[in-house]
C-alpha positions as CSV (number, residue, x, y, z in Angstrom):
1,M,312.9,167.2,236.3
2,R,312.8,168.7,239.8
3,T,311.8,172.1,241.1
4,S,315.3,172.4,242.6
5,D,316.7,172.3,239.0
6,F,315.4,175.9,238.6
7,D,317.1,177.2,241.8
8,Y,320.0,179.6,241.8
9,D,321.6,181.8,244.5
10,L,321.0,185.5,244.2
11,P,322.5,187.8,246.9
12,P,320.0,190.6,247.8
13,E,322.3,193.3,246.3
14,F,321.4,192.0,242.8
15,V,317.7,192.7,243.2
16,A,316.9,196.0,241.6
17,Q,315.1,198.3,244.1
18,T,314.6,201.3,241.7
19,P,314.2,201.5,237.9
20,V,316.9,203.1,235.8
21,E,316.3,206.3,234.0
22,P,315.6,206.7,231.2
23,R,313.7,203.4,230.8
24,D,315.8,202.3,227.8
25,A,319.1,202.7,229.6
26,A,318.6,199.3,231.2
27,R,321.3,196.7,230.2
28,L,320.4,194.1,227.6
29,L,321.9,190.7,227.4
30,V,321.5,189.3,223.9
31,F,321.7,185.5,223.4
32,E,321.4,183.6,220.1
33,R,320.2,180.1,220.8
34,E,321.5,178.5,217.6
35,T,325.0,179.8,217.8
36,G,325.4,180.4,221.5
37,K,326.6,183.9,220.8
38,L,326.3,186.3,223.7
39,E,326.5,190.1,223.6
40,H,326.1,192.9,226.2
41,T,324.4,196.2,225.3
42,I,321.7,198.5,226.5
43,F,318.0,198.3,225.7
44,K,318.1,201.4,223.6
45,E,320.1,199.4,221.0
46,L,317.4,196.7,220.7
47,G,316.9,197.7,217.0
48,N,320.4,196.4,216.1
49,Y,319.1,192.9,216.7
50,L,315.8,193.2,214.9
51,N,314.9,193.0,211.2
52,P,312.3,194.9,209.1
53,G,309.1,192.9,209.3
54,D,309.8,191.4,212.8
55,L,306.6,191.6,214.9
56,L,306.9,192.6,218.5
57,V,303.9,191.5,220.6
58,L,303.2,193.7,223.6
59,N,301.0,193.0,226.6
60,E,299.0,196.2,227.1
61,T,297.5,195.3,230.6
62,R,297.6,198.1,233.2
63,V,298.3,197.7,236.9
64,I,295.4,198.7,239.0
65,P,295.8,200.3,242.4
66,A,294.9,197.0,244.0
67,R,296.1,197.4,247.6
68,L,293.4,198.6,249.9
69,Y,293.2,199.3,253.6
70,A,290.1,198.6,255.7
71,R,288.8,198.2,259.3
72,K,286.7,195.5,260.8
73,V,283.1,196.4,261.7
74,P,282.5,197.0,264.6
75,T,285.9,196.2,266.2
76,G,288.1,198.5,264.1
77,G,290.8,195.9,263.6
78,R,293.0,196.9,260.6
79,V,293.0,194.7,257.5
80,E,295.0,195.0,254.3
81,L,293.4,193.8,251.0
82,L,295.1,192.9,247.8
83,L,292.8,192.5,244.8
84,L,293.8,189.5,242.8
85,K,290.9,188.5,240.5
86,R,287.4,189.8,239.9
87,R,284.8,187.0,240.0
88,D,281.7,189.1,239.1
89,Q,280.7,192.8,239.3
90,T,281.2,193.1,243.0
91,T,283.0,189.9,244.1
92,W,286.8,189.6,244.2
93,E,289.4,187.1,245.1
94,V,291.7,188.9,247.4
95,L,294.8,188.3,249.6
96,V,294.2,189.5,253.2
97,G,296.6,190.7,255.9
98,G,295.1,190.8,259.3
99,K,293.9,188.6,262.2
100,R,290.8,186.4,262.1
101,V,289.5,187.7,258.8
102,L,286.9,184.9,258.5
103,E,283.7,184.3,256.5
104,G,281.0,186.8,257.6
105,V,283.4,189.6,258.7
106,I,282.2,193.0,257.6
107,L,284.9,195.4,256.5
108,Q,284.9,199.2,255.9
109,V,287.4,200.2,253.3
110,E,289.1,203.4,254.3
111,D,287.3,206.2,252.4
112,G,285.5,203.6,250.4
113,P,282.6,201.1,250.4
114,Q,281.7,198.4,252.8
115,A,282.5,194.7,252.0
116,E,281.8,191.2,253.4
117,I,284.1,188.2,253.5
118,T,282.0,185.6,251.7
119,G,284.5,182.7,251.5
120,V,287.7,181.4,252.8
121,L,290.1,180.1,250.2
122,Q,293.6,178.6,250.5
123,G,296.0,180.3,252.9
124,A,295.4,184.1,253.1
125,R,293.1,184.2,250.1
126,R,289.5,185.2,250.6
127,L,286.4,185.9,248.5
128,I,285.0,189.4,249.3
129,R,281.8,191.1,248.1
130,F,281.7,194.8,248.0
131,N,278.4,196.6,248.4
132,E,279.1,198.4,245.1
133,P,281.7,198.0,242.3
134,I,285.0,198.9,243.7
135,E,286.5,200.0,240.4
136,A,285.0,203.5,240.7
137,H,286.8,204.0,244.0
138,L,290.3,202.6,243.2
139,S,291.9,205.8,241.9
140,R,291.1,207.5,245.2
141,V,291.5,204.7,247.9
142,G,293.8,202.2,246.2
143,H,297.6,201.9,246.1
144,V,299.7,200.4,243.4
145,P,301.2,197.2,244.7
146,L,304.9,196.5,244.2
147,P,306.4,193.1,244.3
148,P,307.4,191.8,247.8
149,Y,311.1,191.9,247.1
150,I,311.1,195.7,246.4
151,H,311.6,197.5,249.7
152,T,311.7,201.1,248.5
153,S,308.8,203.4,247.8
154,L,308.0,204.5,244.2
155,H,307.7,208.2,243.8
156,D,305.9,208.0,240.5
157,P,303.4,205.1,240.2
158,E,303.5,205.4,236.5
159,R,307.0,204.1,236.6
160,Y,305.5,200.7,237.4
161,Q,303.4,200.9,234.2
162,T,304.5,200.3,230.6
163,I,304.1,203.4,228.5
164,Y,301.5,201.5,226.3
165,A,299.4,200.2,229.2
166,Q,295.7,200.4,228.3
167,Q,293.6,197.7,229.9
168,P,293.2,197.9,233.7
169,G,293.3,194.6,235.5
170,S,296.7,193.5,236.7
171,A,298.1,193.1,240.1
172,A,301.7,193.3,238.7
173,A,303.3,194.9,235.7
174,P,304.5,193.0,232.6
175,T,308.0,194.0,233.4
176,A,309.8,193.3,230.2
177,G,307.8,196.1,228.7
178,L,309.0,198.6,231.2
179,H,312.1,199.3,229.2
180,F,310.3,200.7,226.1
181,T,310.2,204.5,225.5
182,T,308.2,206.4,223.0
183,D,311.4,207.3,221.1
184,L,312.5,203.7,221.0
185,I,309.2,202.5,219.6
186,Q,309.2,205.2,217.0
187,A,312.7,204.3,216.0
188,L,311.9,200.6,215.7
189,K,308.8,201.4,213.6
190,A,310.9,203.7,211.3
191,K,313.2,200.6,210.8
192,G,310.1,198.6,209.7
193,V,309.6,196.6,212.9
194,G,305.9,195.8,213.5
195,F,303.9,196.1,216.7
196,T,300.8,194.4,217.9
197,S,299.2,194.0,221.3
198,L,297.3,191.5,223.4
199,T,296.2,191.5,227.0
200,L,297.0,189.2,229.9
201,H,296.0,190.4,233.4
202,I,298.8,189.3,235.8
203,G,298.1,187.9,239.2
204,L,300.4,187.8,242.2
205,D,300.8,184.0,241.8
206,T,303.4,185.1,239.1
207,F,305.9,185.8,241.9
208,A,305.1,182.7,244.0
209,P,307.8,179.9,244.0
210,V,306.7,176.4,243.0
211,T,306.6,174.5,246.3
212,E,306.1,170.9,244.9
213,A,309.3,168.9,244.5
214,D,308.0,167.9,241.0
215,P,307.0,171.0,239.1
216,Q,304.6,169.0,237.0
217,E,302.5,168.6,240.1
218,H,302.2,172.4,240.5
219,Q,298.8,173.8,239.7
220,I,299.5,176.8,237.5
221,H,297.6,180.0,238.2
222,S,294.9,180.8,235.6
223,E,294.9,184.3,234.3
224,W,292.5,186.2,232.0
225,C,293.8,187.0,228.5
226,Q,292.7,188.3,225.2
227,L,294.0,188.2,221.7
228,T,291.7,189.9,219.3
229,K,290.8,188.9,215.7
230,Q,292.8,191.9,214.4
231,T,296.0,190.8,216.4
232,A,295.5,187.2,215.2
233,R,295.4,188.4,211.6
234,Q,298.6,190.4,212.1
235,I,300.5,187.5,213.6
236,N,299.2,185.0,210.9
237,Q,300.2,187.4,208.2
238,A,303.7,188.0,209.6
239,Y,304.2,184.3,210.0
240,A,303.1,183.5,206.5
241,Q,305.6,186.1,205.2
242,G,308.4,184.4,207.1
243,K,308.8,187.1,209.7
244,R,309.7,186.6,213.3
245,I,307.1,186.7,216.1
246,I,308.9,188.2,219.1
247,A,307.1,188.1,222.4
248,V,307.8,191.0,224.9
249,G,307.6,189.3,228.2
250,T,306.5,185.9,229.5
251,T,302.9,187.0,229.7
252,S,302.9,187.6,226.0
253,V,304.5,184.2,225.5
254,R,301.8,182.5,227.5
255,T,298.9,184.3,225.6
256,L,300.4,183.6,222.2
257,E,301.0,180.0,222.9
258,S,297.4,179.8,224.4
259,A,296.0,181.3,221.2
260,A,297.8,178.6,219.2
261,R,295.4,176.2,220.8
262,A,292.5,178.2,219.6
263,A,293.8,178.3,216.0
264,N,292.1,176.8,213.0
265,S,294.1,174.4,210.8
266,D,295.2,177.1,208.4
267,E,296.2,179.6,211.2
268,L,299.1,180.0,213.6
269,V,297.0,181.6,216.3
270,G,293.2,182.2,216.7
271,E,291.1,184.8,218.4
272,L,291.1,184.2,222.2
273,A,289.3,185.7,225.2
274,G,289.2,183.9,228.6
275,T,291.4,182.3,231.1
276,T,294.5,180.3,230.4
277,D,296.0,177.7,232.5
278,L,298.9,176.9,230.2
279,F,302.0,175.8,232.1
280,I,305.1,175.9,230.0
281,L,307.9,173.6,231.2
282,P,311.1,172.2,229.5
283,G,310.0,169.8,226.8
284,Y,307.3,172.1,225.6
285,H,307.1,172.8,221.8
286,F,306.7,176.4,221.1
287,N,304.2,177.0,218.2
288,V,304.3,180.8,217.9
289,V,307.1,182.5,219.7
290,Q,310.5,182.6,217.8
291,A,312.2,185.1,220.1
292,M,311.5,186.9,223.3
293,V,312.3,189.9,225.4
294,T,312.3,189.0,229.1
295,N,313.8,190.1,232.5
296,F,315.7,187.9,235.0
297,H,313.2,185.9,237.1
298,L,312.9,184.5,240.6
299,P,314.3,181.0,241.4
300,R,311.8,178.2,241.3
301,S,309.2,180.4,239.6
302,T,306.9,179.4,236.8
303,L,308.5,182.2,234.8
304,I,312.1,180.8,235.0
305,M,310.6,177.4,234.0
306,L,309.0,179.0,230.9
307,V,312.2,180.7,229.8
308,S,314.1,177.4,230.5
309,A,311.7,175.7,228.1
310,F,312.8,178.3,225.4
311,V,316.5,178.3,226.1
312,G,317.3,175.1,227.9
313,R,317.6,174.9,231.7
314,E,321.3,174.4,231.9
315,R,322.0,177.2,229.5
316,L,319.7,179.5,231.2
317,I,321.2,178.9,234.6
318,K,324.7,179.6,233.1
319,L,323.4,182.8,231.5
320,Y,322.1,183.9,234.9
321,E,325.4,183.2,236.5
322,H,327.2,185.1,233.8
323,A,324.7,188.0,234.2
324,K,325.6,188.0,238.0
325,Q,329.3,188.2,237.2
326,E,328.7,191.1,234.8
327,G,326.6,193.0,237.5
328,Y,323.2,192.8,235.9
329,R,320.2,193.9,238.0
330,F,317.5,191.3,238.5
331,Y,313.7,191.1,238.8
332,S,311.0,193.7,238.0
333,F,313.1,196.9,237.9
334,G,316.1,195.0,236.7
335,D,317.8,194.6,233.3
336,A,316.6,192.6,230.3
337,M,317.4,189.7,228.0
338,L,316.8,189.3,224.3
339,I,316.7,185.6,223.4
340,L,316.9,185.0,219.6
């Protein structure tokens, strides 16, 4: 297995720059793994492929306005900060844009608190300590970060949030969930489809391509996730009743499969709160997830590797090529797949 096995060509015009309206008007490619059957529909028709008792598992993380602008003290040099991960109450791991942003540099956040660079990490990553918790200022001084392949501005920042986002902490949205509307959720519930939620706070490493020739040598990014006792109970009950556990997004997949490692012998999943470093590659045995909703992912990314583990690498690349032929839109604001 080589990282190049997960490569494919995607001309820029296939990268969705704006979301469709309404949300559930996005196209949906439905693929049955057992039969190889393939269908094309729209996300609003998702219920046609679900059964009463199926349990959809949503990631209710919320994207924080994690992009900040600052000036060096006293020189005034401009610096861009992207909050990645909170280490403690005032210390964050950040991605910096600017010249000579080294340990000891003092920064003045525009219209916000001061901060000091306390550590130099790999590449453009730094540790930064604010002189007070930054969260209280984010709604005023922060900007919602969009993925680097989106080159248009977003008029409504809420369009890069799922409608059920609750727990602030992500640098990126769980994009498979962007297609859900209130009406669609109500229609699915009326059909008897169940819903439960978990949290995984997404870091920007999600979008980074694997650079090692052998993907097994890649050090997967760790992300904080939580699956509560109540959610574990719902999932275990649904499984015991023979119902399908359907993950909405690769982040839900990763959390569910991590929770399987925390399960007792008589459980499918256990309660979980902490970081996960689970790296799902082809050959992985899925313990929990029986179907998934997902978008079309970047070449050489850990996300396309995860979906390849579920579908099969060769089949997934063929599905992506078919989606290109049919004019599907790719990446965060793009169309979706339902893999059964």
